[in-house]
LUMZA-795265 format. One record per residue: x, z, y of N, C-alpha, C, CB in turn. Coordinates in steps of 0.02 Angstrom, whole numbers. Atoms other than C-alpha are relative to their C-alpha. Glycine has a CB too. Layout:
<recs>
+--------+--------+---------+---------+--------+----------+--------+--------+---------+---------+--------+----------+
| n.east |   n.up | n.north | ca.east |  ca.up | ca.north | c.east |   c.up | c.north | cb.east |  cb.up | cb.north |
+--------+--------+---------+---------+--------+----------+--------+--------+---------+---------+--------+----------+
|      X |      Z |       Y |       X |      Z |        Y |      X |      Z |       Y |       X |      Z |        Y |
...
+--------+--------+---------+---------+--------+----------+--------+--------+---------+---------+--------+----------+
</recs>
This chain:
<recs>
+--------+--------+---------+---------+--------+----------+--------+--------+---------+---------+--------+----------+
| n.east |   n.up | n.north | ca.east |  ca.up | ca.north | c.east |   c.up | c.north | cb.east |  cb.up | cb.north |
+--------+--------+---------+---------+--------+----------+--------+--------+---------+---------+--------+----------+
|     39 |    -20 |     -59 |      -1 |     10 |        6 |     52 |    -16 |      32 |     -31 |     69 |       11 |
|    -45 |     18 |     -77 |      71 |    -43 |      176 |    -14 |     72 |      44 |     -41 |    -84 |       55 |
|    -11 |    -54 |     -16 |     116 |     87 |      277 |    -60 |    -14 |      79 |      90 |     17 |        2 |
|     20 |     21 |     -62 |      -1 |    120 |      452 |     30 |     -7 |      55 |     -36 |     27 |       14 |
|    -71 |     -5 |     -66 |     125 |    134 |      576 |     40 |    -93 |     -20 |      89 |    101 |      -30 |
|    -35 |     92 |      27 |     179 |    -57 |      500 |    -53 |    -49 |      68 |     -41 |    -35 |     -128 |
|     34 |     33 |     -31 |     134 |   -191 |      624 |    -36 |    -80 |     -53 |      49 |     -8 |       64 |
|     -5 |     78 |      62 |      74 |   -385 |      499 |      1 |    -28 |      68 |     -79 |    -33 |      -72 |
|    -18 |     72 |     -62 |     165 |   -517 |      592 |    -22 |    -71 |     -21 |      92 |    -13 |       15 |
|     58 |     55 |      11 |      42 |   -628 |      503 |    -40 |    -18 |      27 |     -30 |      2 |      -34 |
|     58 |     19 |     -21 |     -94 |   -600 |      575 |      2 |      0 |      64 |     -49 |     33 |      -23 |
|     -8 |     22 |     -65 |     -17 |   -616 |      749 |     78 |    -40 |      17 |     -12 |     68 |       45 |
|    -50 |     22 |      -1 |      80 |   -762 |      764 |     43 |    -18 |      55 |      -9 |    -35 |      -28 |
|      1 |     -2 |     -58 |     141 |   -751 |      922 |     78 |     66 |       2 |     -87 |     19 |       31 |
|    -84 |    -52 |      20 |     282 |   -604 |      851 |     33 |    -41 |     -19 |      10 |     60 |      -61 |
|    -65 |     34 |      30 |     366 |   -725 |      750 |     12 |    -76 |      39 |     -12 |    -11 |      -89 |
|    -45 |     50 |     -26 |     384 |   -884 |      866 |     70 |      2 |      75 |     -57 |    -49 |       16 |
|    -50 |     37 |     -39 |     528 |   -928 |      946 |      3 |    -41 |      47 |      25 |    -27 |      -27 |
|    -25 |     59 |     -56 |     595 |  -1040 |     1090 |     18 |    -54 |     -41 |      69 |     19 |       48 |
|    -47 |     54 |       6 |     652 |  -1208 |     1058 |     80 |     16 |      12 |     -24 |    -52 |       49 |
|    -91 |     10 |     -11 |     852 |  -1217 |     1056 |     40 |    -52 |      19 |      35 |      8 |      -53 |
|    -36 |    107 |     -16 |     959 |  -1360 |     1163 |     79 |     42 |      -7 |     -21 |    -66 |      129 |
|    -65 |    -62 |      -9 |    1130 |  -1296 |     1135 |     25 |    -55 |      63 |      74 |     19 |      -90 |
|    -38 |     33 |     -59 |    1233 |  -1348 |     1282 |     61 |      3 |      18 |     -20 |     13 |       49 |
|    -53 |     12 |       9 |    1412 |  -1412 |     1256 |     50 |     36 |     102 |      -8 |    -95 |      -32 |
|     -3 |    -10 |     -81 |    1535 |  -1343 |     1402 |     40 |    -81 |      23 |      59 |     87 |       26 |
|    -10 |     73 |     -50 |    1586 |  -1505 |     1520 |     67 |    -14 |     -38 |      10 |     11 |      105 |
|    -63 |     26 |      -3 |    1737 |  -1597 |     1470 |     45 |    -15 |      44 |      -2 |    -37 |      -19 |
|    -26 |      5 |     -41 |    1759 |  -1622 |     1622 |     29 |     55 |      21 |     -29 |    -24 |       30 |
|    -28 |    -62 |     -49 |    1806 |  -1456 |     1668 |     55 |     51 |     -71 |     -94 |     61 |       44 |
|    -54 |    -36 |      63 |    1925 |  -1438 |     1482 |     86 |    -34 |      31 |     -28 |    -43 |     -109 |
|    -34 |     14 |     -65 |    2050 |  -1445 |     1630 |    109 |    -33 |     -74 |      -2 |    121 |       82 |
|    -44 |     29 |      42 |    2208 |  -1462 |     1461 |    -24 |    -54 |     -16 |      16 |     34 |      -52 |
|     11 |     60 |      20 |    2122 |  -1599 |     1380 |     -5 |    -48 |      64 |     -61 |      0 |      -43 |
|      7 |     58 |     -67 |    2093 |  -1700 |     1555 |     98 |    -23 |      31 |     -61 |     59 |       89 |
|    -71 |      4 |       7 |    2300 |  -1667 |     1596 |     27 |    -49 |     -54 |      24 |     68 |      -16 |
|    -34 |      9 |      57 |    2360 |  -1716 |     1421 |    -38 |    -30 |     -10 |      21 |     41 |      -44 |
|     31 |     73 |      34 |    2260 |  -1870 |     1404 |     32 |    -47 |      91 |    -129 |      4 |      -24 |
|    -52 |     35 |     -80 |    2309 |  -1927 |     1607 |     90 |     -3 |     -30 |      -4 |     85 |       97 |
|    -58 |    -24 |      22 |    2471 |  -1876 |     1546 |     41 |    -61 |     -50 |     -18 |     71 |      -38 |
|     16 |     40 |      48 |    2477 |  -1975 |     1389 |      7 |    -78 |      46 |     -77 |     23 |      -35 |
|      7 |     65 |     -12 |    2414 |  -2128 |     1472 |     77 |     -7 |      60 |     -91 |    -18 |       33 |
|    -47 |     25 |     -55 |    2555 |  -2144 |     1615 |     44 |      2 |     -30 |      11 |     29 |       61 |
|    -63 |     -4 |      44 |    2669 |  -2137 |     1489 |    -10 |   -104 |     -69 |     -15 |    113 |      -64 |
|     19 |     42 |       4 |    2592 |  -2317 |     1431 |    -23 |    -55 |      32 |     -17 |     14 |      -20 |
|     45 |     33 |     -36 |    2545 |  -2490 |     1483 |    -63 |      9 |      27 |      -6 |    -37 |      -23 |
|     73 |    -17 |     -33 |    2381 |  -2492 |     1596 |    -43 |    -26 |     -72 |     -23 |    -55 |       89 |
|     62 |     16 |      98 |    2285 |  -2580 |     1426 |     24 |     21 |     -35 |     -17 |    -72 |      -48 |
|    -24 |    -63 |      60 |    2361 |  -2465 |     1308 |    -32 |     60 |      11 |      81 |     23 |        1 |
|     42 |    -53 |     -35 |    2306 |  -2329 |     1440 |    -71 |    -10 |     -31 |      -1 |    -10 |       86 |
|     54 |     -5 |      -1 |    2141 |  -2370 |     1455 |    -46 |    -13 |     -94 |     -12 |    -50 |       61 |
|     46 |      4 |      49 |    2107 |  -2429 |     1279 |     18 |    102 |     -44 |      24 |    -92 |      -57 |
|     -5 |    -59 |      43 |    2182 |  -2237 |     1205 |    -51 |     64 |      29 |      83 |     23 |        0 |
|     84 |    -57 |     -22 |    2042 |  -2157 |     1347 |    -75 |    -25 |     -28 |     -20 |     -2 |      102 |
|     48 |     26 |      40 |    1923 |  -2270 |     1241 |      3 |     36 |     -56 |       4 |    -67 |      -11 |
|     -9 |    -23 |      89 |    1961 |  -2211 |     1079 |     -9 |     81 |      -5 |      94 |    -21 |      -37 |
|      1 |    -80 |     -32 |    1982 |  -2024 |     1153 |    -76 |     37 |       3 |      31 |     -2 |       87 |
|     83 |      9 |      15 |    1811 |  -2033 |     1220 |    -52 |    -15 |     -37 |     -17 |    -23 |       22 |
|     40 |      3 |      54 |    1736 |  -2102 |     1073 |      3 |     32 |     -40 |      -2 |    -40 |      -24 |
|    -12 |    -64 |      83 |    1804 |  -1974 |      960 |    -37 |     46 |      24 |      89 |     45 |      -26 |
|     36 |    -75 |     -61 |    1748 |  -1844 |     1106 |   -100 |      3 |     -18 |      16 |    -36 |      131 |
|    127 |      3 |     -11 |    1537 |  -1908 |     1089 |    -16 |     -3 |     -65 |     -61 |    -98 |       44 |
|    -15 |     12 |      78 |    1578 |  -1954 |      907 |    -14 |     94 |       0 |     102 |    -45 |      -30 |
|      2 |    -72 |       6 |    1602 |  -1750 |      905 |    -59 |     27 |      12 |      43 |     32 |       39 |
|     57 |    -14 |     -14 |    1463 |  -1700 |     1002 |    -40 |    -21 |     -36 |     -13 |    -11 |       49 |
|     53 |     36 |      21 |    1336 |  -1822 |      917 |     10 |     58 |     -66 |       7 |    -94 |       -9 |
|    -24 |    -14 |      59 |    1401 |  -1720 |      755 |    -21 |     80 |       5 |      80 |    -22 |       -9 |
|     30 |    -82 |      -2 |    1346 |  -1541 |      828 |    -52 |    -26 |      41 |      50 |     73 |       37 |
|     88 |    -20 |     -32 |    1165 |  -1594 |      873 |      4 |      4 |      68 |     -38 |     81 |      -22 |
|     26 |      1 |     -57 |    1185 |  -1629 |     1042 |    -27 |    -72 |      29 |      47 |     30 |       39 |
|     38 |     50 |      -7 |    1076 |  -1758 |     1143 |     32 |    -65 |      24 |     -48 |     19 |       37 |
|    -39 |     55 |     -11 |    1135 |  -1932 |     1173 |     -3 |     13 |      76 |     -27 |    -73 |      -30 |
|     -5 |      4 |     -71 |    1086 |  -1916 |     1350 |     55 |     45 |      45 |     -68 |     16 |       21 |
|    -72 |    -57 |     -20 |    1205 |  -1747 |     1382 |     57 |    -42 |     -18 |       9 |     85 |      -52 |
|    -59 |     19 |      18 |    1310 |  -1841 |     1286 |     45 |    -45 |      29 |      -7 |    -15 |      -46 |
|     -7 |     76 |     -50 |    1325 |  -1998 |     1409 |     44 |     13 |      46 |     -70 |    -30 |       43 |
|    -19 |    -57 |    -103 |    1333 |  -1871 |     1572 |     68 |     14 |     -29 |     -63 |    113 |       34 |
|    -68 |    -30 |     -17 |    1472 |  -1792 |     1488 |     68 |    -28 |     -10 |       3 |     53 |      -31 |
|    -74 |     55 |      -4 |    1591 |  -1930 |     1435 |     13 |    -37 |      73 |     -11 |    -74 |      -60 |
|    -23 |     60 |     -70 |    1555 |  -2014 |     1595 |     48 |     44 |      65 |     -93 |    -36 |       49 |
|    -21 |    -65 |     -36 |    1608 |  -1857 |     1685 |     57 |     15 |     -42 |     -56 |     62 |        4 |
|    -72 |    -46 |      45 |    1777 |  -1819 |     1572 |     43 |    -73 |      40 |       0 |      8 |     -132 |
|     -8 |     55 |      -9 |    1809 |  -2014 |     1591 |     42 |      1 |      84 |     -72 |    -35 |      -13 |
|    -12 |     17 |     -84 |    1810 |  -2022 |     1803 |     66 |     77 |       7 |    -106 |     13 |       68 |
|    -62 |    -38 |       0 |    1914 |  -1842 |     1773 |     59 |     -7 |     -15 |      -3 |     35 |      -24 |
|    -48 |      7 |      14 |    2032 |  -1900 |     1684 |     37 |    -76 |      53 |     -10 |      1 |      -77 |
|      8 |     55 |     -22 |    2040 |  -2076 |     1756 |     56 |     33 |      76 |     -92 |    -28 |        4 |
|    -33 |    -38 |     -77 |    2069 |  -1969 |     1948 |     85 |     32 |     -29 |     -68 |     91 |       34 |
|    -61 |    -37 |     -19 |    2202 |  -1858 |     1874 |     64 |    -58 |     -38 |      -5 |     94 |      -39 |
|    -29 |     38 |      23 |    2282 |  -2006 |     1800 |     19 |    -61 |      75 |     -44 |    -19 |      -65 |
|     -8 |     40 |     -79 |    2290 |  -2106 |     1973 |     40 |     48 |      22 |     -72 |    -14 |       57 |
|    -16 |    -23 |     -24 |    2330 |  -1951 |     2033 |     86 |     12 |     -25 |     -48 |     36 |        5 |
|    -62 |     -7 |      27 |    2522 |  -1935 |     1921 |     29 |    -77 |      13 |      -3 |     26 |      -80 |
|    -35 |     34 |     -14 |    2556 |  -2110 |     1943 |     -6 |    -31 |      64 |       3 |    -30 |      -42 |
|    -33 |    -31 |     -55 |    2558 |  -2087 |     2138 |     62 |     26 |      14 |     -25 |     39 |       11 |
|    -69 |    -67 |      -5 |    2673 |  -1937 |     2118 |     50 |    -12 |     -45 |     -22 |     84 |      -20 |
|    -56 |     29 |      29 |    2778 |  -2039 |     1992 |     24 |    -71 |      45 |     -20 |    -15 |      -78 |
|    -24 |     52 |     -42 |    2801 |  -2186 |     2128 |    -26 |    -66 |     -59 |      96 |     10 |       22 |
|     57 |     78 |      67 |    2668 |  -2294 |     2005 |     38 |    -19 |     -58 |     -15 |   -101 |       42 |
|    -37 |     17 |      93 |    2816 |  -2307 |     1870 |    -60 |     22 |     -42 |      85 |     61 |      -33 |
|     65 |    -15 |      31 |    2704 |  -2325 |     1716 |     64 |     11 |     -72 |     -79 |    -76 |        2 |
+--------+--------+---------+---------+--------+----------+--------+--------+---------+---------+--------+----------+
</recs>
């Protein structure tokens, strides 16, 4: 026999309700070591190879986020922001090195 001081959740469905959850990744553009590391690697390559390296890196990041269950709109926005951050850092590094790549 059930104890009289306990509530029966089966009769009250709102007690068992959980709000839907959404996973929000840390913004890749704010991962400063990732941005700096890839920009530095890119300065050691010819421009066409550097852009191919960036594309491969961002594709891998997008695939990882997709495996984690992040929605495609969030992935697209995150990858676009990461691309801008890496390219900005890359251009600054090239300017500081006198344009030698």
